[in-house]
C-alpha positions in Angstrom: 18.2 -16.1 -14.6 21.3 -14.3 -15.9 21.2 -10.5 -15.9 21.3 -10.3 -19.8 18.2 -12.4 -20.1 16.6 -10.6 -17.2 17.0 -7.2 -19.0 15.4 -8.7 -22.1 12.5 -10.1 -20.2 11.8 -6.9 -18.3 12.2 -4.8 -21.4 9.6 -7.0 -23.2 7.3 -6.7 -20.2 7.5 -2.9 -20.1 6.9 -2.7 -23.9 3.9 -4.9 -23.7 2.3 -3.2 -20.8 1.4 -0.1 -22.9 -1.2 2.5 -21.9 -3.3 0.1 -19.9 -0.4 -1.2 -17.9 -1.6 -4.8 -18.6 0.2 -7.2 -20.9 -2.8 -9.5 -21.4 -5.8 -8.7 -23.4 -8.0 -9.4 -20.4 -7.8 -6.7 -17.7 -7.4 -7.6 -14.1 -10.8 -8.3 -12.4 -11.3 -5.8 -9.6 -14.2 -5.3 -7.2 -17.2 -3.4 -8.2 -16.3 -0.2 -6.4 -13.0 0.1 -8.2 -14.8 -0.3 -11.5 -17.2 2.5 -10.4 -14.2 4.7 -9.8 -12.5 3.7 -13.0 -15.5 4.8 -15.0 -14.9 8.3 -13.6 -11.1 8.4 -13.8 -10.0 5.8 -16.3 -8.7 8.1 -19.0 -6.7 10.1 -16.4 -5.2 6.9 -14.9 -4.4 5.5 -18.4 -2.5 8.7 -19.3 -0.7 8.6 -16.0 0.2 5.0 -16.5 2.0 5.9 -19.7 4.2 8.3 -17.8 4.8 5.7 -15.0 5.9 3.1 -17.6 8.5 5.6 -18.7 9.6 6.3 -15.1 10.0 2.6 -14.4 12.0 2.0 -17.5 14.4 4.8 -16.4 14.7 3.3 -13.0 15.5 -0.1 -14.5 18.1 1.4 -16.8 19.7 3.3 -13.9 20.1 0.0 -12.0 21.8 -2.0 -14.7 18.6 -3.0 -16.4 17.0 -4.7 -13.4 14.0 -3.8 -11.3 14.4 -3.3 -7.6 14.7 -5.9 -4.9 11.8 -6.0 -2.5 12.1 -6.5 1.3 8.7 -6.7 3.2 8.9 -6.6 7.0 5.6 -7.4 8.7 5.4 -7.4 12.5 2.6 -8.6 14.7 -0.2 -6.8 16.5 0.9 -3.1 16.9 -1.6 -0.4 16.8 -1.4 2.8 14.7 0.9 5.4 16.3 3.0 3.0 18.4 6.1 3.4 16.3 7.9 5.7 13.9 7.1 8.8 15.9 9.4 10.2 18.6 6.6 12.0 20.3 4.6 8.8 20.7 7.7 7.1 22.0 7.6 9.5 25.0 3.8 8.9 25.4 4.1 5.1 25.5 7.6 4.7 27.1 8.7 2.6 24.1 11.6 3.8 22.0 11.8 2.9 18.3 14.7 5.1 17.0 15.5 2.9 14.0 11.9 2.8 12.9 11.5 6.5 13.5 14.6 7.2 11.3 13.4 4.8 8.6 10.1 6.7 8.5 11.9 9.9 7.5 13.7 8.2 4.7 10.6 7.5 2.6 6.8 7.7 2.7 4.5 7.2 5.7 1.3 5.5 4.5 -1.0 7.2 7.0 -4.2 5.4 6.0 -3.0 1.8 5.6 -5.8 -0.6 6.2 -5.2 -4.3 7.0 -7.5 -7.2 7.9 -8.4 -7.6 11.6 -6.0 -10.4 12.4 -2.8 -12.2 11.4 -3.8 -14.9 9.0 -6.3 -12.8 7.0 -3.9 -9.9 6.6 -1.1 -12.2 5.4 -3.4 -13.9 2.9 -4.5 -10.5 1.6 -0.9 -9.5 1.0 0.2 -12.8 -0.5 -2.7 -13.2 -2.9 -3.9 -9.6 -3.5 -7.4 -10.9 -2.4 -9.3 -10.2 0.7 -9.1 -13.5 2.6 -12.8 -14.6 2.5 -12.3 -15.0 -1.3 -9.8 -17.7 -0.6 -11.9 -19.4 2.1 -9.7 -17.9 4.9 -11.9 -16.9 7.9 -9.8 -16.5 11.0 -6.7 -17.3 13.0 -6.3 -21.0 13.8 -4.3 -22.2 16.9 -4.0 -26.0 16.7 -4.5 -28.8 14.1 -7.1 -27.9 11.5 -6.1 -29.7 8.3 -6.5 -26.5 6.4 -4.5 -23.8 4.7 -3.9 -21.6 1.7 -4.9 -23.6 -1.3 -2.4 -24.4 -4.1 -4.9 -22.8 -6.5 -4.2 -19.4 -5.0 -1.4 -17.4 -6.7 1.0 -15.6 -4.4 3.2 -12.6 -5.0 6.2 -14.8 -4.6 5.0 -17.1 -7.4 4.3 -14.1 -9.7 7.7 -12.5 -9.0 9.5 -15.8 -9.7 8.0 -15.9 -13.2 10.0 -12.8 -14.0 13.3 -14.0 -12.5 13.2 -13.0 -8.8 14.8 -15.1 -6.2 12.6 -15.5 -3.1 13.0 -16.2 0.6 10.8 -16.1 3.6 11.8 -16.0 7.3 9.5 -15.8 10.3 5.8 -16.1 10.9 3.8 -17.6 8.1 0.4 -18.8 9.6 -1.2 -19.9 6.4 -2.1 -23.5 7.4 -0.8 -26.9 8.6 -1.1 -28.7 5.2 1.7 -29.3 2.8 0.3 -27.2 -0.1 0.1 -24.2 2.3 3.8 -24.2 3.4 5.8 -21.2 2.3 8.3 -23.2 0.2 5.3 -24.6 -1.7 3.8 -21.2 -2.3 6.6 -19.6 -4.3 9.5 -19.2 -1.9 12.8 -20.8 -2.9 13.7 -21.2 0.8 11.7 -20.7 3.9 12.1 -20.9 7.7 8.9 -20.5 9.7 6.7 -21.9 12.5 3.9 -24.0 11.4 1.5 -22.4 13.9 1.8 -19.1 15.8 2.7 -17.4 19.0 -0.2 -18.7 21.1 1.4 -22.1 20.8 5.0 -20.8 21.0 4.9 -18.2 23.8 1.5 -18.5 25.5 1.0 -22.3 25.8 4.0 -22.7 28.1 4.7 -23.1 31.8 6.3 -19.7 32.0 3.2 -18.0 30.5 1.1 -19.8 33.1 3.4 -18.5 35.9 3.0 -15.0 34.4 -0.8 -15.5 34.8 -1.3 -15.1 31.1 -2.1 -18.6 30.1 -4.8 -20.4 32.2 -5.7 -24.0 32.5 -3.5 -25.6 29.9 -0.3 -26.7 31.6 -0.6 -29.8 33.8 1.3 -28.2 36.6 -1.3 -25.5 37.1 -4.0 -27.7 38.6 -4.4 -31.2 39.9 -6.5 -32.5 37.0 -8.2 -34.9 39.4 -11.3 -35.5 37.3 -9.9 -35.0 33.8 -10.9 -38.0 31.7 -10.1 -36.9 28.2 -6.3 -36.8 27.8 -6.6 -35.4 24.3 -8.7 -32.3 25.0 -5.6 -30.0 25.4 -3.4 -29.5 22.4 -0.2 -31.5 22.4 2.5 -32.7 20.1 2.2 -29.6 17.8 5.0 -29.1 15.3 7.0 -25.9 16.0 9.5 -24.4 13.5 10.3 -25.9 10.1 12.6 -25.2 7.2 12.3 -26.2 3.6 13.3 -25.5 0.0 11.0 -25.4 -3.0 10.3 -28.9 -4.2 11.6 -30.6 -1.2 10.6 -31.9 2.2 10.6 -29.7 5.3 12.4 -30.5 8.5 11.4 -29.5 12.1 14.2 -27.8 13.9 15.3 -27.2 17.6 13.0 -29.6 19.4 13.8 -33.3 20.3 11.2 -36.0 20.7 9.6 -35.8 24.1 11.1 -32.4 24.8 8.8 -29.7 26.3 8.7 -26.4 24.5 9.6 -23.5 26.7 10.0 -19.7 26.6 13.7 -20.3 26.1 12.9 -22.1 22.8 10.7 -19.2 21.8 13.5 -16.6 22.4 16.0 -18.8 20.5 13.5 -19.1 17.6 13.2 -15.3 17.3 17.0 -14.9 17.5 17.5 -17.6 14.9 15.0 -15.9 12.5 16.9 -12.7 12.9 20.2 -14.4 12.1 18.7 -16.2 9.1 17.3 -12.9 7.8 20.7 -11.4 7.7 22.2 -14.5 6.2 19.5 -14.6 3.5 20.0 -11.0 2.6 23.7 -11.5 2.1 23.1 -14.6 0.0 20.3 -13.0 -2.1 22.4 -9.9 -2.7 25.2 -12.0 -4.1 22.9 -13.7 -6.7 22.7 -12.4 -10.3 19.0 -11.6 -10.0 16.7 -9.3 -8.1 15.2 -10.7 -4.9 12.0 -10.7 -3.0 12.3 -11.4 0.7 9.8 -11.5 3.5 10.8 -11.1 7.1 7.8 -11.6 9.4 9.1 -11.5 13.0 7.2 -13.2 15.8 8.0 -10.4 18.2 6.7 -8.3 19.7 4.0 -10.9 20.6 5.3 -12.4 23.8 3.6 -13.4 27.1 6.5 -13.7 29.6 8.3 -11.0 31.5 12.1 -10.9 31.0 14.5 -11.1 34.0 15.1 -7.4 33.5 12.9 -5.0 31.5 14.7 -2.7 29.2 12.0 -0.2 28.2 10.6 2.6 30.4 7.2 1.0 29.7 8.2 -2.4 31.1 5.3 -4.4 29.5 6.2 -7.9 28.2 5.4 -6.9 24.6 6.7 -3.4 24.9 10.2 -4.7 25.6 10.0 -6.9 22.5 9.0 -4.0 20.3 12.2 -2.3 21.3 14.0 -5.6 20.3 12.3 -5.4 16.9 13.5 -1.9 16.5 17.1 -3.0 17.2 16.8 -5.9 14.8 15.3 -3.8 12.1 18.3 -1.5 12.4 20.6 -4.5 11.8 18.6 -5.5 8.7 19.0 -2.0 7.2 22.7 -2.0 8.1 23.0 -5.4 6.3 21.4 -4.0 3.2 24.0 -1.2 3.3 26.8 -3.6 3.9 26.0 -5.8 0.9 25.5 -2.8 -1.4 21.8 -3.5 -2.0 20.1 -0.6 -0.2 19.9 1.8 -3.1 18.0 -0.6 -5.3 15.7 -2.2 -2.7 12.2 -1.2 -1.8 11.7 -1.8 1.9 8.2 -1.8 3.4 7.8 -2.0 7.2 4.4 -2.3 8.8 2.2 -4.2 11.3 -0.4 -6.7 10.4 -3.3 -5.4 12.6 -4.0 -3.6 15.9 -2.8 -4.7 19.3 -3.9 -7.9 21.0 -6.2 -5.8 23.3 -7.0 -8.8 25.4 -3.6 -8.2 27.2 -3.8 -4.4 27.0 -2.2 -2.9 30.1 0.1 -5.7 31.1 1.6 -6.1 27.6 2.6 -2.5 27.6 0.8 -1.9 24.2 -2.4 0.2 24.0 -5.1 1.3 21.6 -3.8 4.9 21.5 -5.7 7.0 18.8 -8.2 4.5 17.4 -10.5 2.2 19.4 -10.3 -1.5 19.0 -7.7 -4.1 18.2 -7.0 -7.6 16.9 -10.1 -9.4 15.5 -12.1 -6.2 15.2 -13.3 -4.2 12.2 -12.9 -0.9 14.2 -10.1 1.4 13.1 -8.0 0.3 16.0 -8.1 -3.3 14.6 -7.4 -2.5 10.9 -5.2 0.7 10.9 -1.5 0.3 11.3 1.7 2.2 10.8 3.3 1.5 7.4 6.4 3.0 5.9 8.0 2.5 2.5 11.5 3.5 1.4 12.8 3.4 -2.2 15.9 5.5 -2.5 15.9 8.0 -5.4 12.2 7.2 -6.2 10.0 7.7 -3.1 10.4 11.2 -1.7 12.1 11.1 1.7 10.1 12.5 4.6 6.8 12.3 2.6 3.4 11.1 3.8 0.2 10.1 2.1 -3.2 10.4 3.6 -4.7 8.4 0.8 -6.5 5.2 1.6 -4.4 2.1 0.8 -5.1 -1.6 1.7 -2.5 -4.2 2.4 -3.7 -6.2 -0.7 -2.6 -3.2 -2.9 1.0 -4.2 -2.2 0.5 -7.4 -4.2 -0.5 -5.6 -7.3 1.9 -2.7 -6.8 4.9 -5.0 -6.3 3.9 -6.9 -9.4 3.7 -3.7 -11.5 7.1 -2.5 -10.3 8.7 -5.8 -11.1 7.2 -6.0 -14.6 5.1 -9.0 -13.6 1.6 -7.6 -14.0 0.8 -10.0 -16.9 1.2 -12.9 -14.5 -1.6 -11.8 -12.2 -4.6 -14.2 -12.6 -7.5 -13.0 -14.7 -10.0 -15.6 -13.6 -10.8 -14.3 -10.1 -11.3 -11.0 -8.3 -8.1 -9.2 -7.3 -8.8 -6.7 -4.6 -5.4 -5.2 -4.6 -5.1 -1.9 -6.6 -1.9 -0.9 -8.3 -0.6 2.0 -6.2 2.6 2.7 -8.1 1.4 6.2 -8.9 1.1 6.9 -5.2 4.7 5.8 -4.6 6.1 7.7 -7.6 3.9 10.8 -7.7 3.1 11.2 -4.0 0.0 12.0 -1.9 -3.2 12.4 -3.8 -2.5 9.6 -6.3 -4.2 6.6 -4.7 -6.7 4.8 -6.8 -9.0 3.7 -4.0 -11.0 5.7 -1.5 -12.8 2.7 0.0 -12.4 -0.5 2.1 -14.7 -3.3 3.0 -14.0 -4.6 6.5 -14.8 -8.2 7.3 -14.6 -10.2 10.4 -14.4 -13.8 9.1 -17.0 -14.1 6.4 -19.1 -11.3 7.7 -18.9 -7.7 6.4 -18.9 -5.5 9.5 -18.2 -2.0 8.1 -17.5 -0.1 4.9 -15.1 2.9 4.6 -15.5 5.5 2.0 -13.3 8.6 2.2 -13.5 9.8 5.8 -16.9 8.2 6.4 -17.4 4.7 7.9 -20.7 2.8 8.1 -21.1 0.0 10.5 -23.2 -2.6 8.7 -26.7 -2.8 10.2 -27.7 -6.1 11.9 -30.0 -8.4 9.9 -33.6 -7.0 9.9 -32.5 -3.4 10.7 -33.0 -0.9 7.8 -29.9 0.2 6.1 -30.8 3.8 6.8 -30.5 3.0 10.5 -26.9 1.9 10.3 -24.5 4.1 12.3 -22.1 6.3 10.2 -19.0 7.9 11.6 -16.6 10.5 10.4 -13.2 9.0 11.3 -11.5 12.4 11.2 -13.9 13.9 13.8 -14.6 10.7 15.7 -11.5 8.4 15.3 -12.8 6.1 18.1 -16.1 5.5 16.4 -18.2 6.3 19.4 -20.6 9.0 18.2 -22.6 8.1 15.1 -24.5 11.1 13.8 -27.8 10.9 11.9 -26.6 13.9 9.9 -24.2 11.5 8.1 -26.5 8.6 7.9 -29.4 10.4 6.2 -27.4 11.4 3.1 -24.8 8.5 3.0 -26.9 5.5 3.8 -28.2 4.9 0.3 -24.7 5.4 -1.2 -23.2 2.9 1.3 -25.9 0.4 0.4 -25.1 0.8 -3.3 -21.4 0.1 -2.5 -22.4 -3.1 -0.8 -24.7 -4.1 -3.7 -21.8 -3.6 -6.2 -19.6 -5.7 -4.0 -22.1 -8.6 -3.7 -22.7 -8.5 -7.5 -19.0 -9.3 -8.0 -19.1 -12.1 -5.5 -22.1 -13.6 -7.3 -20.2 -13.4 -10.6 -16.9 -14.7 -9.2 -17.7 -16.9 -6.2 -15.1 -17.5 -3.4 -12.6 -20.2 -3.9 -12.4 -23.0 -1.3 -9.8 -23.2 1.5 -7.2 -25.9 1.0 -7.9 -29.1 2.9 -5.7 -32.1 3.7 -3.9 -34.1 6.3 -1.9 -32.0 8.7 1.9 -32.2 8.8 2.5 -34.0 5.5 5.7 -33.1 3.8 7.7 -33.0 7.1 10.4 -35.7 7.1 11.2 -35.8 10.8 7.9 -35.7 12.7 8.3 -36.4 16.4 6.3 -39.4 17.7 4.0 -37.1 19.6 3.3 -35.1 16.4 2.5 -38.4 14.6 0.1 -39.3 17.5 -1.7 -36.0 17.6 -2.2 -36.1 13.8 -3.5 -39.7 14.0 -6.0 -38.7 16.7 -7.1 -35.7 14.7 -7.6 -37.7 11.5 -9.5 -40.5 13.3 -12.6 -38.4 13.6 -12.4 -36.4 10.3 
């Protein structure tokens, strides 16, 4: 879209948004707890939204009539406190100087909540909906014939409706069916692995030799009595690239070639190069851009020939690589003249992969738990946002925010709120006020933590209730104060006695909304369709998979 028409479109959107910040007559459908809060603060928020509309209009005008670009960098499996803080660098023996410096240039979101693992967090961000609402339960490793459904509406699709150019580079992990591919979910161009790092770095000979992968590689045992030759995953597609409306192509693996750690290293380096290339291309276009860079590192399961960090763990070293690469990304924004009008968010998707704690070099630090767990260590991560001239440098916010809030917030900032669906629950809360006005302006003080389809805990302010097991009275559910007991080890009845009923009411309000707006189904289909150059071994593994479906 040319800039002149862009200005007209954005101006119309801002005018229509009005006091409620919504262009449509129907409001966005939020969860019951948000509605409970809005009944208390709605008038105050509506008045604040009028002021925010004016601020956004001023920001657009100062930037030639266009809203900001958005760059979202999401890294894998790093617990809260691991980066962005020089003191913690000395504690862990892992240096992150570029991330530390970046943290001083904007706002540190000190109570960012995610989902407990990779796929769910990414679904929550992309759709603004907690993943169970889209049928997404957990991380999948091999062929499943499932993925993010075409009926889900992603932030990329919403931003494209108001003229943004879009690109995705790096981890995707939203399924192995055609409708779930990134270039079919709103991205003009995308380069991503179809699966994830368990396949790419753990299911290798080198990971077996590092004693991190056991039993898979044929060289690790004689396999004397193995009858089933199809029990172990084989023939999986690796990295693909595609453009919207077109077929994808697998890259960097020939038919019959064994995937190795060297391929994984090259894939990471390629994604870094492509990120810099895409930023240069997008900055040269006559429209704002939305770009996702989701590196595969620091997840890695093989020691390098020479460690570079004081820590020496096989993931610790890669976190330092990520820090170097993030510095290159920020330098590229400066080089192409886009830094001043680009919102950059840098964060992790969930806590560490604690299964390799110790040897990986990453650790739980302040909060207990990690990947796959509802504990604070699984769902609390470092998160930083920079928006020059808008977000106060060196600021921090102790308000609760959930990763799904970025969906609604980005849409608001881009003038695209009216394209958010009104036929389903949107968990993401517009947090533009928090970014513009600072700490104390979040519009949520709660989070529901799920593991798969099971609610495991509820957070309200500084209190957290672990949901009681079936048959156990709600009053007996353990309640923690995460300020006093960040590792959730000492539930006190003094909290439970007064808060138990209130937590149960929160759960009832949540379930009432589920009953009114049932979850949508996960997308289903034949794996690997839409890839034009499938290797023979990939065709075979798909044929075997489909033979018993």
